[in-house]
Rosetta silent file (secondary structure, phi, psi, omega in degrees, C-alpha in Angstrom):
SEQUENCE: MKGKARQVFFFEKKNQKTFNNERCLETSRPYYQKFFGSFFQKRTLALLFLLLTAVNDPSEMLPDHAQELRAEKIGSQLRCLVCQNESIEDSAAPLAKDLRHLVRVQVAAGDSDQQVIEWVVARYGSFVRLKPPFEPATWLLWFSPLLALAVGGCWIVLGRRKPAAPEPLSDDEQQRLAQLMMRE
SCORE:     score description
SCORE:     0.000 S_00000001
   1 L     0.000    1.635 -179.990   45.724    4.133    6.400 S_00000001
   2 L   -67.542  129.061  175.293   48.932    6.090    6.610 S_00000001
   3 L    79.600   -8.187  179.292   48.667    9.253    4.625 S_00000001
   4 L   -99.738  141.132  177.773   45.077    8.606    3.524 S_00000001
   5 L   -75.035  137.136 -179.997   42.232   10.742    4.732 S_00000001
   6 L   -93.976  131.057  179.554   39.657    8.776    6.715 S_00000001
   7 L   -98.171  130.389 -179.372   36.002    9.306    5.792 S_00000001
   8 L  -103.403  130.273 -178.404   33.502    9.134    8.679 S_00000001
   9 L   -98.342  159.078 -176.549   29.979    7.987    7.883 S_00000001
  10 L   -65.820  -22.638 -177.224   26.786    9.038    9.633 S_00000001
  11 L   -93.391   -0.583 -175.878   26.160    5.496   10.898 S_00000001
  12 L   -81.291  134.248  175.755   29.602    5.075   12.395 S_00000001
  13 L  -106.982  164.823 -176.153   29.915    5.019   16.178 S_00000001
  14 L   -63.756  -37.284 -175.018   33.067    5.669   18.159 S_00000001
  15 L   -90.172   -0.261  177.902   33.469    2.079   19.331 S_00000001
  16 L   -87.798  161.529  174.836   32.785    0.466   15.919 S_00000001
  17 L   -67.473  145.302 -174.977   35.412   -0.378   13.381 S_00000001
  18 L   -99.179  163.435 -179.557   35.955    2.494   11.030 S_00000001
  19 E  -115.632  145.238  165.074   35.938    2.686    7.258 S_00000001
  20 L   -95.980 -176.820 -171.003   38.199    4.511    4.889 S_00000001
  21 L   -77.175   -3.346 -179.776   36.716    5.779    1.680 S_00000001
  22 L  -123.712  -39.100 -170.429   37.437    2.610   -0.337 S_00000001
  23 L  -129.721  150.290  172.609   37.725   -0.517    1.806 S_00000001
  24 E   -79.797  139.358 -176.431   36.289   -2.015    4.948 S_00000001
  25 L   -70.606  -29.369 -175.787   39.053   -2.580    7.509 S_00000001
  26 L   -86.396  -17.082  175.494   37.873   -6.018    8.568 S_00000001
  27 L  -135.728  171.798  179.637   37.600   -7.496    5.037 S_00000001
  28 L   -92.338   -2.875  178.337   39.081   -6.778    1.659 S_00000001
  29 L   -80.832  149.899  173.525   35.654   -6.159    0.043 S_00000001
  30 L   -61.544  150.386 -174.723   34.396   -2.599   -0.399 S_00000001
  31 H   -60.907  -34.412 -178.941   31.988   -1.611    2.372 S_00000001
  32 H   -69.273  -31.451  175.894   29.040   -1.257    0.011 S_00000001
  33 H   -70.517  -35.259  179.003   29.514   -4.855   -1.182 S_00000001
  34 H   -64.519  -45.664  179.874   29.630   -6.022    2.401 S_00000001
  35 H   -66.916  -52.500 -175.719   26.362   -4.274    3.224 S_00000001
  36 H   -70.541  -29.181  176.304   24.510   -5.122    0.033 S_00000001
  37 H   -60.084  -48.486  179.930   25.848   -8.651   -0.037 S_00000001
  38 H   -69.304  -33.603  178.036   24.235   -9.429    3.293 S_00000001
  39 H   -63.160  -47.869 -179.200   21.126   -7.474    2.275 S_00000001
  40 H   -69.682  -31.279  175.690   20.700   -9.484   -0.917 S_00000001
  41 H   -65.274  -42.145  177.923   21.447  -12.712    0.901 S_00000001
  42 H   -64.640  -41.332  179.698   18.673  -11.941    3.391 S_00000001
  43 H   -64.799  -40.354  178.518   16.343  -11.001    0.553 S_00000001
  44 H   -64.888  -41.694  177.438   17.139  -14.221   -1.302 S_00000001
  45 H   -63.598  -39.792  178.136   16.459  -16.282    1.817 S_00000001
  46 H   -64.973  -41.576  178.053   13.139  -14.509    2.325 S_00000001
  47 H   -64.714  -40.978  177.508   12.165  -15.157   -1.298 S_00000001
  48 H   -62.529  -40.319  177.304   13.180  -18.811   -0.965 S_00000001
  49 H   -61.839  -43.300  179.080   11.041  -19.083    2.173 S_00000001
  50 H   -64.047  -38.059  178.905    8.053  -17.608    0.327 S_00000001
  51 H   -67.960  -36.123  179.637    8.533  -20.037   -2.551 S_00000001
  52 H   -72.061  -29.027  178.942    8.719  -22.991   -0.207 S_00000001
  53 L  -104.255   40.545 -175.863    5.545  -21.944    1.584 S_00000001
  54 L   -63.401  153.449 -178.807    3.711  -21.173   -1.639 S_00000001
  55 L   -70.524  -35.478 -177.294   -0.052  -20.901   -1.640 S_00000001
  56 L   -79.336   66.831  175.997   -0.497  -23.366   -4.486 S_00000001
  57 L   -70.094  130.180 -178.402    0.071  -26.391   -2.334 S_00000001
  58 L   -58.596  -26.577  178.657   -0.519  -29.513   -4.447 S_00000001
  59 L   -70.676  -21.381  178.425   -2.721  -30.961   -1.710 S_00000001
  60 L   -80.776  -23.835 -170.849   -5.111  -27.998   -2.154 S_00000001
  61 L   -73.063  147.293  175.816   -5.489  -28.445   -5.901 S_00000001
  62 L   -80.068  148.602 -179.410   -8.470  -30.166   -7.474 S_00000001
  63 L   -66.848  -32.052  179.203   -7.774  -33.243   -9.621 S_00000001
  64 L   -84.950  122.100 -175.976   -9.721  -31.804  -12.565 S_00000001
  65 H   -63.453  -38.738 -179.990   -7.685  -29.034  -14.214 S_00000001
  66 H   -64.545  -42.313  177.815  -10.785  -27.161  -15.493 S_00000001
  67 H   -66.180  -37.251  178.917  -12.318  -27.115  -12.013 S_00000001
  68 H   -64.285  -41.319  176.715   -9.006  -25.935  -10.540 S_00000001
  69 H   -63.111  -40.828  176.745   -8.883  -23.037  -13.019 S_00000001
  70 H   -62.592  -44.292 -179.449  -12.471  -22.092  -12.098 S_00000001
  71 H   -63.235  -39.450  177.674  -11.620  -22.248   -8.374 S_00000001
  72 H   -66.570  -39.096  178.520   -8.556  -20.027   -8.928 S_00000001
  73 H   -63.864  -43.541  178.379  -10.639  -17.554  -10.928 S_00000001
  74 H   -66.073  -43.880 -179.623  -13.251  -17.397   -8.155 S_00000001
  75 H   -63.224  -29.739  179.250  -10.557  -17.146   -5.463 S_00000001
  76 L   -74.863  -12.401  177.729   -8.923  -14.230   -7.255 S_00000001
  77 L   -94.600   -7.537 -175.990  -12.221  -12.295   -6.922 S_00000001
  78 E  -108.088  138.054 -176.293  -12.477  -12.841   -3.154 S_00000001
  79 E   -83.220  139.518  170.805  -10.633  -10.770   -0.538 S_00000001
  80 L   -72.649  128.693 -176.707   -8.524  -12.337    2.176 S_00000001
  81 L   -76.158  -14.312  177.382  -10.124  -11.266    5.438 S_00000001
  82 L   -90.480  -51.414 -176.805   -6.741  -11.164    7.178 S_00000001
  83 L   -78.648  -33.860  174.628   -4.621   -9.364    4.563 S_00000001
  84 L    66.514   -6.628  175.727   -7.568   -7.287    3.228 S_00000001
  85 L  -131.592   15.983  178.029   -5.758   -6.186    0.081 S_00000001
  86 L  -128.174  154.020  174.281   -4.983   -9.587   -1.411 S_00000001
  87 E   -77.670  165.036  179.200   -7.142  -12.227   -2.935 S_00000001
  88 L   -68.290  -21.871  176.974   -7.462  -15.535   -1.136 S_00000001
  89 L   -73.193  -30.362 -177.196   -5.406  -17.088   -3.951 S_00000001
  90 L   -91.776  -15.493 -173.753   -2.475  -14.726   -3.273 S_00000001
  91 L   -89.018  147.782  177.092   -2.602  -14.825    0.530 S_00000001
  92 L  -104.396    8.276 -178.389   -0.706  -17.241    2.753 S_00000001
  93 L   -69.507  147.012  179.168   -2.938  -16.634    5.800 S_00000001
  94 H   -59.421  -36.133  178.263   -4.566  -19.716    7.374 S_00000001
  95 H   -65.674  -37.880  176.827   -8.037  -18.197    6.928 S_00000001
  96 H   -64.586  -37.728  177.179   -7.351  -17.712    3.212 S_00000001
  97 H   -62.878  -41.975  177.581   -6.311  -21.366    2.991 S_00000001
  98 H   -63.337  -42.833  178.618   -9.605  -22.347    4.618 S_00000001
  99 H   -65.123  -38.835  175.678  -11.554  -20.143    2.199 S_00000001
 100 H   -60.015  -41.810  178.941   -9.675  -21.637   -0.765 S_00000001
 101 H   -63.367  -44.327  179.690  -10.641  -25.091    0.484 S_00000001
 102 H   -62.760  -40.339  178.277  -14.306  -24.060    0.863 S_00000001
 103 H   -63.536  -43.394 -179.309  -14.340  -22.591   -2.655 S_00000001
 104 H   -66.598  -34.968  175.807  -12.811  -25.778   -4.073 S_00000001
 105 H   -63.674  -43.971  179.617  -15.378  -27.919   -2.253 S_00000001
 106 H   -64.586  -41.431  179.255  -18.195  -25.829   -3.736 S_00000001
 107 H   -65.581  -42.250  179.406  -16.676  -26.011   -7.239 S_00000001
 108 H   -65.220  -28.804  178.672  -16.182  -29.773   -6.943 S_00000001
 109 L   -74.584  -11.102  176.372  -19.830  -30.087   -5.850 S_00000001
 110 L   100.639    9.327  178.569  -20.837  -28.562   -9.202 S_00000001
 111 L   -70.594  151.791  176.757  -21.915  -25.071   -8.139 S_00000001
 112 L   -76.521  167.070  179.283  -21.586  -22.257  -10.680 S_00000001
 113 H   -58.156  -44.963 -178.960  -19.116  -19.405  -10.193 S_00000001
 114 H   -63.557  -39.916  179.369  -21.921  -17.029   -9.211 S_00000001
 115 H   -64.554  -40.494 -179.831  -23.346  -19.523   -6.692 S_00000001
 116 H   -65.589  -45.369  179.680  -19.964  -19.983   -5.030 S_00000001
 117 H   -63.230  -43.250  178.318  -19.383  -16.212   -4.781 S_00000001
 118 H   -63.284  -37.141  179.069  -22.914  -15.650   -3.426 S_00000001
 119 H   -64.144  -44.174  179.823  -22.369  -18.431   -0.865 S_00000001
 120 H   -67.705  -40.152  179.170  -19.122  -16.823    0.373 S_00000001
 121 H   -65.646  -40.006  178.002  -20.726  -13.343    0.406 S_00000001
 122 H   -63.666  -32.576 -177.491  -23.720  -14.679    2.355 S_00000001
 123 H   -83.227  -37.933 -173.095  -21.358  -16.201    4.885 S_00000001
 124 H  -115.761   -6.197  179.096  -18.787  -13.371    5.214 S_00000001
 125 L    95.412  168.320 -176.054  -20.545  -10.263    3.893 S_00000001
 126 H   -68.311  -18.442 -179.928  -20.061   -8.072    0.839 S_00000001
 127 H   -62.339  -23.844 -175.643  -16.651   -6.940    2.105 S_00000001
 128 H   -70.191  -13.613  177.274  -15.177  -10.256    0.966 S_00000001
 129 E   -81.726  134.463  176.069  -15.407   -9.176   -2.685 S_00000001
 130 L   -71.489  -34.496  176.620  -12.323   -7.472   -4.059 S_00000001
 131 L  -112.765  103.697 -175.625  -14.474   -5.530   -6.520 S_00000001
 132 L   -66.081  149.312  179.551  -17.603   -4.372   -4.685 S_00000001
 133 L   -71.210  156.449  178.038  -20.904   -4.464   -6.590 S_00000001
 134 L   -87.582   96.882 -179.423  -22.470   -1.245   -7.861 S_00000001
 135 L  -143.578  166.287 -176.246  -25.451   -0.875   -5.524 S_00000001
 136 H   -54.317  -32.914 -179.464  -26.854    1.909   -3.310 S_00000001
 137 H   -68.687  -22.174 -177.779  -24.857    0.733   -0.300 S_00000001
 138 H  -112.077   10.162 -179.244  -21.597    1.187   -2.231 S_00000001
 139 H   -59.848  -41.645  179.111  -22.371    4.352   -4.197 S_00000001
 140 H   -60.398  -39.886  178.184  -20.240    6.477   -1.868 S_00000001
 141 H   -62.926  -42.991 -177.749  -17.351    4.086   -2.444 S_00000001
 142 H   -74.467  -35.550 -175.553  -17.723    4.260   -6.231 S_00000001
 143 H   -96.427   -2.851 -178.630  -18.320    8.016   -6.447 S_00000001
 144 H   -62.176  -35.643  175.626  -15.852    9.176   -3.770 S_00000001
 145 H   -63.137  -41.216  177.973  -13.012    9.736   -6.303 S_00000001
 146 H   -65.715  -40.298  177.840  -15.286   11.974   -8.383 S_00000001
 147 H   -62.487  -41.711  178.712  -16.476   13.732   -5.239 S_00000001
 148 H   -64.781  -40.783  177.098  -12.867   14.307   -4.150 S_00000001
 149 H   -64.189  -40.850  179.672  -11.996   15.743   -7.577 S_00000001
 150 H   -65.325  -44.302  178.973  -15.028   18.062   -7.483 S_00000001
 151 H   -64.223  -43.492  178.193  -14.201   19.311   -3.978 S_00000001
 152 H   -63.464  -40.323  177.608  -10.540   19.808   -4.921 S_00000001
 153 H   -63.579  -44.009  177.258  -11.524   21.679   -8.102 S_00000001
 154 H   -62.344  -40.332 -179.517  -13.861   23.979   -6.182 S_00000001
 155 H   -64.499  -40.784  178.805  -11.166   24.618   -3.603 S_00000001
 156 H   -66.690  -44.841 -178.306   -8.660   25.522   -6.325 S_00000001
 157 H   -64.470  -45.947 -179.523  -11.122   27.779   -8.146 S_00000001
 158 H   -70.052  -30.360  179.712  -12.241   29.539   -4.988 S_00000001
 159 H   -73.710  -23.790 -179.086   -8.670   29.790   -3.722 S_00000001
 160 L   -87.400   -7.887  178.002   -7.502   31.558   -6.894 S_00000001
 161 L   -62.148  140.953  176.889  -10.068   34.314   -6.659 S_00000001
 162 L   -80.708  138.021  178.747   -8.591   37.689   -6.046 S_00000001
 163 L   -66.349  150.920  179.453   -9.768   39.278   -2.842 S_00000001
 164 L   -63.571  144.280  179.121  -12.056   42.273   -3.204 S_00000001
 165 L   -66.006  140.252  179.747  -10.289   45.623   -3.123 S_00000001
 166 L   -68.592  151.408  178.458  -10.582   47.341    0.268 S_00000001
 167 L   -68.115  144.630  177.509  -12.885   50.308    0.542 S_00000001
 168 L   -67.004  155.160 -179.142  -11.123   53.677    0.486 S_00000001
 169 L   -72.300  142.754  175.418  -10.740   55.480    3.814 S_00000001
 170 L   -75.514  172.538 -178.945  -13.311   58.070    4.715 S_00000001
 171 H   -62.312  -41.513  178.910  -12.264   61.641    5.522 S_00000001
 172 H   -62.336  -42.703 -179.614  -12.494   60.992    9.276 S_00000001
 173 H   -67.046  -37.360  178.051  -10.352   57.871    8.973 S_00000001
 174 H   -65.769  -40.023  178.147   -7.750   59.704    6.885 S_00000001
 175 H   -66.092  -42.471  178.652   -7.513   62.479    9.499 S_00000001
 176 H   -62.115  -41.850  178.389   -7.162   59.942   12.310 S_00000001
 177 H   -63.598  -41.722  179.383   -4.424   58.135   10.344 S_00000001
 178 H   -63.004  -40.751  178.715   -2.573   61.401    9.759 S_00000001
 179 H   -64.527  -40.679 -179.555   -2.688   62.198   13.503 S_00000001
 180 H   -67.323  -37.673 -179.794   -1.348   58.767   14.386 S_00000001
 181 H   -68.429  -32.633 -178.995    1.462   59.062   11.858 S_00000001
 182 H   -73.336  -29.482  179.446    2.504   62.460   13.224 S_00000001
 183 H   -63.870  -34.971 -176.306    2.823   61.107   16.776 S_00000001
 184 L   -83.521    0.000    0.000    5.479   58.700   15.734 S_00000001
């Protein structure tokens, strides 16, 4: 570090080891490789963990491939009640696993796709569908984007209006203004 200017970073504390502008003092790797190396290692471990705990556990799958595809199709239409923005096929929550099992039992029993979905909706409510049906109870949900656009358009149109020109001062008001201006 003799003769080289030392660069101080915003995350550096007084008692931590310092960095120069090219190399980390404790290793020969550049500091950005040290940081990103550990970051990517952590990310890789997290991805490996997710792959090992995958939702498509072979013990969950149906022996008949056609029935398994039907069960996956039905499961992709049903919302995980824990995650709320994932289908039960994509979720790793225990409740989603239970729902996947219930769907597979219904499919194996020979129920149609519609019967299985109606059975789950009857048990858990209409919220369990990822795509809500178009019915009077959900009209606000379906039309709220249009309503928001209409309100925003009205606000823009009304906001761009030029204000009305002020009325001219009467003779009395002009005299009063002149008196006030002369005082100052």
